C-alpha positions as a Markdown table, in Angstrom:
| # | Residue | x | y | z |
|---|---|---|---|---|
| 1 | Tyr | -123.4 | 134.9 | -28.8 |
| 2 | Asn | -120.3 | 133.8 | -30.8 |
| 3 | Val | -117.2 | 131.8 | -29.9 |
| 4 | Tyr | -113.9 | 132.2 | -31.7 |
| 5 | Asp | -110.6 | 130.3 | -31.6 |
| 6 | Asn | -107.3 | 130.5 | -33.4 |
| 7 | Leu | -107.4 | 134.3 | -33.3 |
| 8 | Arg | -104.3 | 136.1 | -34.5 |
| 9 | Ser | -102.0 | 137.2 | -31.6 |
| 10 | Phe | -98.9 | 139.4 | -31.8 |
| 11 | Asp | -96.2 | 139.5 | -29.1 |
| 12 | Met | -92.9 | 141.2 | -28.7 |
| 13 | Gly | -90.0 | 139.6 | -26.9 |
| 14 | Ala | -87.2 | 141.4 | -25.1 |
| 15 | Pro | -84.5 | 142.9 | -27.4 |
| 16 | Phe | -81.0 | 141.3 | -27.3 |
| 17 | Val | -77.6 | 141.5 | -29.0 |
| 18 | Ser | -76.7 | 138.6 | -31.3 |
| 19 | Ala | -73.3 | 137.9 | -32.7 |
| 20 | Thr | -74.6 | 135.5 | -35.4 |
| 21 | Pro | -74.5 | 136.2 | -38.3 |
| 22 | Pro | -71.8 | 138.8 | -37.9 |
| 23 | Pro | -71.5 | 141.7 | -37.3 |
| 24 | Ala | -73.0 | 142.0 | -33.9 |
| 25 | His | -76.5 | 143.4 | -34.1 |
| 26 | Leu | -79.6 | 144.1 | -32.1 |
| 27 | Glu | -82.5 | 141.7 | -32.6 |
| 28 | Ile | -86.1 | 142.5 | -31.5 |
| 29 | Pro | -88.2 | 139.3 | -31.8 |
| 30 | Phe | -91.9 | 139.5 | -32.8 |
| 31 | Leu | -94.0 | 136.4 | -32.8 |
| 32 | Val | -97.2 | 136.2 | -34.8 |
| 33 | Asn | -99.4 | 133.3 | -33.9 |
| 34 | Asn | -103.0 | 132.0 | -33.7 |
| 35 | Ala | -102.8 | 131.8 | -29.9 |
| 36 | Met | -106.0 | 133.5 | -28.7 |
| 37 | Glu | -109.6 | 132.6 | -28.3 |
| 38 | Gly | -112.6 | 134.6 | -27.3 |
| 39 | Ala | -116.3 | 135.1 | -27.2 |
| 40 | Thr | -118.7 | 137.9 | -28.0 |
| 41 | Ser | -122.2 | 138.3 | -26.5 |
| 42 | Gly | -124.8 | 141.0 | -26.6 |
| 43 | Gly | -128.3 | 142.0 | -27.3 |
| 44 | Glu | -130.4 | 144.8 | -28.7 |
| 45 | Ile | -133.8 | 146.2 | -27.6 |
| 46 | Ser | -135.9 | 148.8 | -29.2 |
| 47 | Ala | -139.3 | 150.5 | -28.6 |
| 48 | Lys | -141.6 | 152.7 | -30.6 |
| 49 | Trp | -144.3 | 155.0 | -29.4 |
| 50 | Gln | -146.8 | 156.7 | -31.7 |
| 51 | Ala | -147.6 | 159.8 | -29.7 |
| 52 | Ser | -149.9 | 161.3 | -32.4 |
| 53 | Asp | -150.5 | 161.1 | -36.0 |
| 54 | Arg | -147.6 | 163.5 | -36.5 |
| 55 | Trp | -145.2 | 162.4 | -33.7 |
| 56 | Arg | -143.5 | 159.1 | -33.3 |
| 57 | Leu | -140.8 | 158.3 | -30.7 |
| 58 | Asn | -138.2 | 155.6 | -31.2 |
| 59 | Ala | -135.7 | 154.4 | -28.6 |
| 60 | Gly | -133.1 | 151.6 | -28.7 |
| 61 | Tyr | -130.2 | 150.1 | -26.7 |
| 62 | Thr | -127.5 | 147.8 | -27.9 |
| 63 | Leu | -124.9 | 145.9 | -25.8 |
| 64 | Leu | -121.9 | 144.1 | -27.2 |
| 65 | Gln | -119.3 | 142.5 | -24.9 |
| 66 | Met | -116.0 | 140.9 | -26.1 |
| 67 | His | -113.8 | 138.7 | -24.0 |
| 68 | Leu | -110.4 | 137.6 | -25.3 |
| 69 | Arg | -108.0 | 135.2 | -23.6 |
| 70 | Asn | -104.9 | 133.1 | -24.3 |
| 71 | Gly | -105.7 | 129.7 | -25.6 |
| 72 | Ile | -104.9 | 126.5 | -23.8 |
| 73 | Gly | -101.1 | 126.1 | -23.6 |
| 74 | Ala | -100.7 | 129.6 | -25.3 |
| 75 | Gly | -99.4 | 131.5 | -22.3 |
| 76 | Asp | -102.1 | 130.5 | -19.8 |
| 77 | Ser | -99.6 | 129.1 | -17.3 |
| 78 | Thr | -101.2 | 125.7 | -17.2 |
| 79 | Leu | -99.1 | 122.6 | -17.6 |
| 80 | Trp | -99.6 | 119.2 | -19.3 |
| 81 | Val | -97.6 | 116.3 | -17.9 |
| 82 | Val | -97.3 | 112.8 | -19.2 |
| 83 | Asp | -96.2 | 110.4 | -16.4 |
| 84 | Lys | -94.8 | 106.8 | -16.1 |
| 85 | Thr | -98.3 | 105.3 | -16.0 |
| 86 | Ala | -99.2 | 106.9 | -19.4 |
| 87 | Arg | -101.5 | 109.5 | -17.9 |
| 88 | Leu | -101.7 | 113.0 | -19.3 |
| 89 | Gln | -102.5 | 115.3 | -16.4 |
| 90 | His | -103.4 | 119.0 | -16.6 |
| 91 | Phe | -102.3 | 121.3 | -13.8 |
| 92 | Asp | -102.5 | 125.0 | -13.1 |
| 93 | Ala | -99.5 | 127.1 | -12.1 |
| 94 | Ala | -100.2 | 126.5 | -8.4 |
| 95 | Gly | -100.2 | 122.7 | -8.9 |
| 96 | Lys | -104.0 | 122.3 | -8.8 |
| 97 | His | -105.1 | 119.3 | -10.8 |
| 98 | Leu | -107.4 | 120.4 | -13.6 |
| 99 | Gly | -108.1 | 117.1 | -15.3 |
| 100 | Gly | -106.6 | 114.6 | -17.6 |
| 101 | Phe | -106.9 | 111.2 | -19.3 |
| 102 | Ser | -104.9 | 108.1 | -20.2 |
| 103 | Met | -103.4 | 107.0 | -23.4 |
| 104 | Pro | -105.5 | 104.4 | -25.2 |
| 105 | Glu | -102.7 | 101.9 | -25.2 |
| 106 | Ser | -99.6 | 101.7 | -23.0 |
| 107 | Ala | -98.6 | 98.0 | -22.5 |
| 108 | Ala | -95.7 | 98.4 | -25.0 |
| 109 | Gly | -94.4 | 101.5 | -23.4 |
| 110 | Lys | -95.2 | 105.1 | -22.3 |
| 111 | Pro | -95.0 | 108.4 | -24.3 |
| 112 | Thr | -91.9 | 110.5 | -23.8 |
| 113 | Gly | -93.0 | 113.9 | -25.2 |
| 114 | Leu | -96.0 | 116.1 | -25.8 |
| 115 | Ala | -96.9 | 119.6 | -26.9 |
| 116 | Val | -99.9 | 121.8 | -27.0 |
| 117 | Gly | -100.5 | 122.8 | -30.7 |
| 118 | Pro | -101.8 | 126.0 | -32.2 |
| 119 | Asp | -105.1 | 124.3 | -32.5 |
| 120 | Gly | -105.3 | 124.0 | -28.7 |
| 121 | Asn | -105.0 | 120.2 | -28.9 |
| 122 | Val | -102.5 | 118.1 | -27.0 |
| 123 | Trp | -100.1 | 116.3 | -29.4 |
| 124 | Val | -98.4 | 113.3 | -27.9 |
| 125 | Ala | -95.3 | 111.5 | -29.2 |
| 126 | Asp | -96.6 | 108.0 | -28.5 |
| 127 | Thr | -93.1 | 106.6 | -28.5 |
| 128 | His | -93.5 | 102.8 | -28.3 |
| 129 | Tyr | -96.5 | 102.8 | -30.7 |
| 130 | His | -94.4 | 104.6 | -33.3 |
| 131 | Arg | -97.0 | 107.4 | -33.9 |
| 132 | Val | -98.2 | 110.8 | -33.0 |
| 133 | Val | -101.7 | 111.2 | -31.5 |
| 134 | Ala | -103.5 | 114.5 | -31.0 |
| 135 | Phe | -106.3 | 114.8 | -28.4 |
| 136 | Lys | -108.7 | 117.5 | -27.4 |
| 137 | Pro | -108.1 | 118.7 | -23.8 |
| 138 | Asp | -111.0 | 116.4 | -22.7 |
| 139 | Gly | -109.2 | 113.3 | -24.0 |
| 140 | Thr | -111.1 | 113.0 | -27.3 |
| 141 | Glu | -108.8 | 111.7 | -30.0 |
| 142 | Val | -108.6 | 114.1 | -33.0 |
| 143 | Arg | -105.9 | 112.7 | -35.2 |
| 144 | Arg | -103.1 | 110.1 | -35.4 |
| 145 | Phe | -100.3 | 109.5 | -37.9 |
| 146 | Gly | -97.2 | 107.3 | -38.2 |
| 147 | Ser | -96.5 | 103.6 | -38.1 |
| 148 | Tyr | -93.4 | 101.4 | -37.4 |
| 149 | Gly | -90.7 | 101.5 | -40.0 |
| 150 | Thr | -87.6 | 103.2 | -41.4 |
| 151 | Glu | -89.1 | 104.3 | -44.7 |
| 152 | Pro | -90.1 | 107.9 | -45.3 |
| 153 | Gly | -93.3 | 108.6 | -43.4 |
| 154 | Arg | -92.7 | 105.8 | -40.8 |
| 155 | Met | -91.1 | 106.1 | -37.4 |
| 156 | Val | -89.3 | 103.9 | -34.9 |
| 157 | Tyr | -89.4 | 105.7 | -31.5 |
| 158 | Pro | -90.9 | 109.3 | -31.8 |
| 159 | Thr | -89.8 | 111.5 | -28.9 |
| 160 | Asp | -91.3 | 115.0 | -29.2 |
| 161 | Val | -93.5 | 117.3 | -31.3 |
| 162 | Ala | -93.0 | 120.9 | -32.2 |
| 163 | Phe | -94.8 | 123.4 | -34.5 |
| 164 | Ala | -93.3 | 125.6 | -37.1 |
| 165 | Gly | -96.1 | 128.1 | -37.0 |
| 166 | Asp | -96.9 | 127.7 | -40.7 |
| 167 | Gly | -98.9 | 124.5 | -40.5 |
| 168 | Arg | -95.9 | 122.1 | -40.4 |
| 169 | Val | -95.2 | 119.7 | -37.5 |
| 170 | Phe | -91.7 | 118.5 | -36.5 |
| 171 | Val | -91.4 | 115.1 | -34.9 |
| 172 | Ser | -88.1 | 113.8 | -33.6 |
| 173 | Glu | -87.3 | 110.0 | -33.4 |
| 174 | Tyr | -84.6 | 107.6 | -32.5 |
| 175 | Gly | -84.0 | 103.8 | -32.8 |
| 176 | Gly | -81.9 | 103.7 | -36.0 |
| 177 | Asn | -83.6 | 106.5 | -37.9 |
| 178 | Asp | -82.5 | 109.3 | -35.5 |
| 179 | Arg | -83.9 | 112.1 | -37.5 |
| 180 | Val | -86.5 | 114.9 | -37.5 |
| 181 | Asn | -89.6 | 114.3 | -39.6 |
| 182 | Ile | -91.8 | 117.0 | -41.0 |
| 183 | Trp | -95.6 | 116.5 | -41.3 |
| 184 | Ser | -98.5 | 118.8 | -42.1 |
| 185 | Ile | -100.9 | 119.4 | -39.2 |
| 186 | Glu | -103.4 | 117.2 | -41.1 |
| 187 | Gly | -100.9 | 114.3 | -40.9 |
| 188 | Glu | -99.4 | 114.4 | -44.4 |
| 189 | Phe | -95.7 | 113.4 | -44.5 |
| 190 | Leu | -93.6 | 116.2 | -46.0 |
| 191 | Gly | -90.0 | 115.1 | -45.5 |
| 192 | Ser | -87.2 | 114.5 | -42.9 |
| 193 | Phe | -83.6 | 115.5 | -42.2 |
| 194 | Gly | -80.8 | 114.0 | -40.1 |
| 195 | Ala | -79.4 | 110.4 | -39.7 |
| 196 | Phe | -77.9 | 108.3 | -37.0 |
| 197 | Gly | -74.3 | 109.2 | -36.0 |
| 198 | Ser | -72.1 | 111.8 | -34.3 |
| 199 | Gly | -70.9 | 113.8 | -37.2 |
| 200 | Ser | -72.1 | 117.1 | -38.6 |
| 201 | Gly | -75.8 | 116.9 | -39.4 |
| 202 | Gln | -76.2 | 113.6 | -37.6 |
| 203 | Leu | -78.2 | 112.8 | -34.5 |
| 204 | Ser | -78.0 | 110.2 | -31.7 |
| 205 | Arg | -81.3 | 110.0 | -29.8 |
| 206 | Pro | -82.8 | 113.4 | -30.6 |
| 207 | Ser | -85.0 | 113.6 | -27.5 |
| 208 | Ala | -86.7 | 117.0 | -27.7 |
| 209 | Leu | -87.5 | 120.0 | -30.0 |
| 210 | Ala | -88.1 | 123.7 | -29.6 |
| 211 | Val | -89.1 | 126.2 | -32.3 |
| 212 | Asp | -88.0 | 129.9 | -32.1 |
| 213 | Ala | -90.4 | 131.3 | -34.7 |
| 214 | Ala | -89.1 | 134.9 | -34.2 |
| 215 | Arg | -85.6 | 133.8 | -35.3 |
| 216 | Ser | -86.7 | 131.0 | -37.6 |
| 217 | Arg | -84.8 | 128.4 | -35.7 |
| 218 | Leu | -85.4 | 124.8 | -34.6 |
| 219 | Tyr | -83.4 | 123.5 | -31.6 |
| 220 | Val | -82.9 | 119.8 | -31.3 |
| 221 | Ala | -81.7 | 118.1 | -28.0 |
| 222 | Asp | -79.2 | 115.7 | -29.5 |
| 223 | Ala | -79.0 | 113.8 | -26.3 |
| 224 | Cys | -76.4 | 111.1 | -26.8 |
| 225 | Asn | -74.1 | 113.5 | -28.7 |
| 226 | His | -74.3 | 115.8 | -25.6 |
| 227 | Arg | -75.2 | 118.9 | -27.7 |
| 228 | Ile | -78.0 | 121.1 | -29.0 |
| 229 | Ala | -78.3 | 121.2 | -32.7 |
| 230 | Val | -79.5 | 124.4 | -34.2 |
| 231 | Tyr | -81.3 | 124.3 | -37.6 |
| 232 | Asp | -83.3 | 126.8 | -39.6 |
| 233 | Leu | -86.9 | 125.9 | -40.2 |
| 234 | Ala | -86.1 | 124.4 | -43.6 |
| 235 | Gly | -83.9 | 121.8 | -41.8 |
| 236 | Lys | -80.5 | 123.3 | -42.7 |
| 237 | Leu | -77.9 | 122.9 | -39.9 |
| 238 | Glu | -76.6 | 126.2 | -38.6 |
| 239 | Arg | -74.4 | 125.2 | -35.6 |
| 240 | Tyr | -74.1 | 123.3 | -32.3 |
| 241 | Ile | -74.3 | 124.4 | -28.7 |
| 242 | Gly | -72.4 | 122.5 | -26.1 |
| 243 | Ser | -70.2 | 119.4 | -25.9 |
| 244 | Val | -69.8 | 116.6 | -23.3 |
| 245 | Gly | -68.7 | 117.8 | -19.8 |
| 246 | Arg | -69.8 | 119.3 | -16.5 |
| 247 | Glu | -68.5 | 122.8 | -16.9 |
| 248 | Ile | -70.8 | 125.7 | -17.8 |
| 249 | Gly | -71.4 | 125.6 | -21.5 |
| 250 | Arg | -71.0 | 121.8 | -21.6 |
| 251 | Leu | -73.7 | 119.2 | -21.4 |
| 252 | Arg | -74.4 | 115.6 | -20.5 |
| 253 | Tyr | -77.4 | 113.9 | -22.0 |
| 254 | Pro | -79.6 | 117.0 | -22.7 |
| 255 | Tyr | -83.1 | 115.5 | -22.7 |
| 256 | Asp | -85.2 | 118.6 | -23.2 |
| 257 | Val | -84.9 | 122.2 | -24.5 |
| 258 | Ala | -87.2 | 125.1 | -24.0 |
| 259 | Leu | -87.1 | 128.8 | -24.9 |
| 260 | Thr | -87.8 | 132.0 | -22.8 |
| 261 | Ala | -89.7 | 134.9 | -24.3 |
| 262 | Asp | -86.4 | 136.8 | -24.9 |
| 263 | Gly | -84.9 | 133.8 | -26.8 |
| 264 | Arg | -82.7 | 132.3 | -24.1 |
| 265 | Ile | -82.3 | 128.5 | -24.4 |
| 266 | Val | -83.1 | 126.4 | -21.3 |
| 267 | Val | -81.7 | 122.9 | -21.4 |
| 268 | Cys | -82.6 | 120.0 | -19.1 |
| 269 | Glu | -79.6 | 117.8 | -18.5 |
| 270 | Tyr | -80.5 | 114.3 | -17.5 |
| 271 | Gly | -76.8 | 113.3 | -17.0 |
| 272 | Asn | -75.8 | 116.3 | -14.9 |
| 273 | Asn | -79.0 | 116.5 | -12.9 |
| 274 | Arg | -79.3 | 120.2 | -13.6 |
| 275 | Ile | -80.8 | 123.0 | -15.8 |
| 276 | Gln | -78.5 | 125.2 | -17.9 |
| 277 | Val | -79.4 | 128.5 | -19.5 |
| 278 | Phe | -77.8 | 129.7 | -22.7 |
| 279 | Ser | -77.9 | 133.0 | -24.6 |
| 280 | Pro | -79.6 | 133.0 | -28.0 |
| 281 | Asp | -76.1 | 132.9 | -29.6 |
| 282 | Gly | -75.1 | 129.8 | -27.5 |
| 283 | Arg | -73.1 | 131.2 | -24.5 |
| 284 | Gly | -73.6 | 129.5 | -21.2 |
| 285 | Leu | -75.2 | 131.9 | -18.8 |
| 286 | Ala | -76.2 | 129.9 | -15.7 |
| 287 | Val | -76.3 | 126.4 | -14.2 |
| 288 | Leu | -79.1 | 125.6 | -11.7 |
| 289 | Gly | -79.6 | 122.6 | -9.5 |
| 290 | Gly | -77.6 | 119.5 | -8.9 |
| 291 | Pro | -78.2 | 115.9 | -7.8 |
| 292 | Gly | -80.4 | 115.3 | -4.8 |
| 293 | Arg | -83.9 | 114.9 | -3.3 |
| 294 | Gln | -84.4 | 118.3 | -1.6 |
| 295 | Leu | -86.1 | 121.3 | -3.0 |
| 296 | Gly | -83.9 | 122.8 | -5.7 |
| 297 | Glu | -82.2 | 119.5 | -6.3 |
| 298 | Leu | -82.9 | 117.1 | -9.2 |
| 299 | Ala | -82.8 | 113.4 | -9.9 |
| 300 | Tyr | -82.7 | 112.5 | -13.6 |
| 301 | Pro | -84.7 | 115.5 | -14.9 |
| 302 | Trp | -86.5 | 114.6 | -18.1 |
| 303 | Gly | -88.2 | 117.7 | -19.3 |
| 304 | Val | -88.5 | 121.5 | -19.0 |
| 305 | Ala | -91.2 | 124.0 | -20.1 |
| 306 | Ile | -91.4 | 127.8 | -19.7 |
| 307 | Gly | -94.7 | 129.2 | -18.5 |
| 308 | Ala | -96.2 | 132.6 | -19.3 |
| 309 | Asp | -95.2 | 133.5 | -15.8 |
| 310 | Ala | -91.5 | 133.1 | -16.9 |
| 311 | Leu | -91.0 | 130.2 | -14.5 |
| 312 | Ala | -89.2 | 127.0 | -15.6 |
| 313 | Tyr | -91.3 | 123.9 | -14.9 |
| 314 | Ile | -89.0 | 120.9 | -14.6 |
| 315 | Val | -90.0 | 117.2 | -14.8 |
| 316 | Asp | -87.9 | 115.9 | -11.8 |
| 317 | Ala | -88.5 | 112.3 | -13.0 |
| 318 | Gly | -86.4 | 110.5 | -10.3 |
| 319 | Asn | -88.2 | 112.4 | -7.6 |
| 320 | Asn | -91.7 | 111.9 | -9.2 |
| 321 | Arg | -92.5 | 115.6 | -9.1 |
| 322 | Ile | -92.6 | 118.9 | -10.9 |
| 323 | Gln | -90.5 | 121.7 | -9.7 |
| 324 | Ala | -91.0 | 125.4 | -10.7 |
| 325 | Trp | -88.0 | 127.6 | -10.7 |
| 326 | Arg | -87.4 | 131.3 | -11.4 |
| 327 | Leu | -84.6 | 131.7 | -13.9 |
| 328 | Pro | -81.9 | 134.3 | -13.3 |
């Protein structure tokens, strides 16, 4: 009996037409990851019968079974949620509670972001303790890095965690630094980019991150500049999506960003109480929701994630609930 994790997986997204870089061209995204786990089990039995001095019969039977499945957070349609009491709760797609645990410290403040890593662990931006902490799904702490400060390798208020797919970890922060830090998955500081401000290449409360490995892009929810900043995975700014406003294609305090399998960009707008969907090249496609307390309405939405079932799971913070929506 053998158990394996971090098995190589290979997925193809839906083809789409992109206008950047020109000329317009067809892109077919492929994502190579270590997103599967599995187990093999089996046995073997053999028998021998010496019928005579000149005849011997041998018989044998071998059974080998292999079971492969998506790892935790890698397309399994389960959801991790961090709430206002610093609990990390695990739910299935139907809303059944699967377990959870609490942060070791929370008197100074609660975490604002988390992600499931390629190692299957839950990585938490422990905002008010100026660090990132990684846990096994049972709550066992695996790793932590970061401390308070503005120097390289230190953080003020980390907000989110994302993974480049090559062993690098991106961590966004605000509070004067307002930048994206790059760490190794072992916690070694590698560098950073961005600075506080509203100009090109500057950030004001970068609140969330999303990596599109197929297109080698990093999306940053530049919340107080009311835009999504698009970088390559080396930290070079490519362009912006959105500007302040209520019309389609405009944003007010985008607090989270997520990606669909075909590369569409889903933005959670805290200020407009809605979700907005953009094409991979940044065109506004649809606006969903609006302020309110009823089903399909939102009050200060804080986060969004896309499940393997293609549903958008929205942290409806002001209503203390999660809503699951099917995107157009």
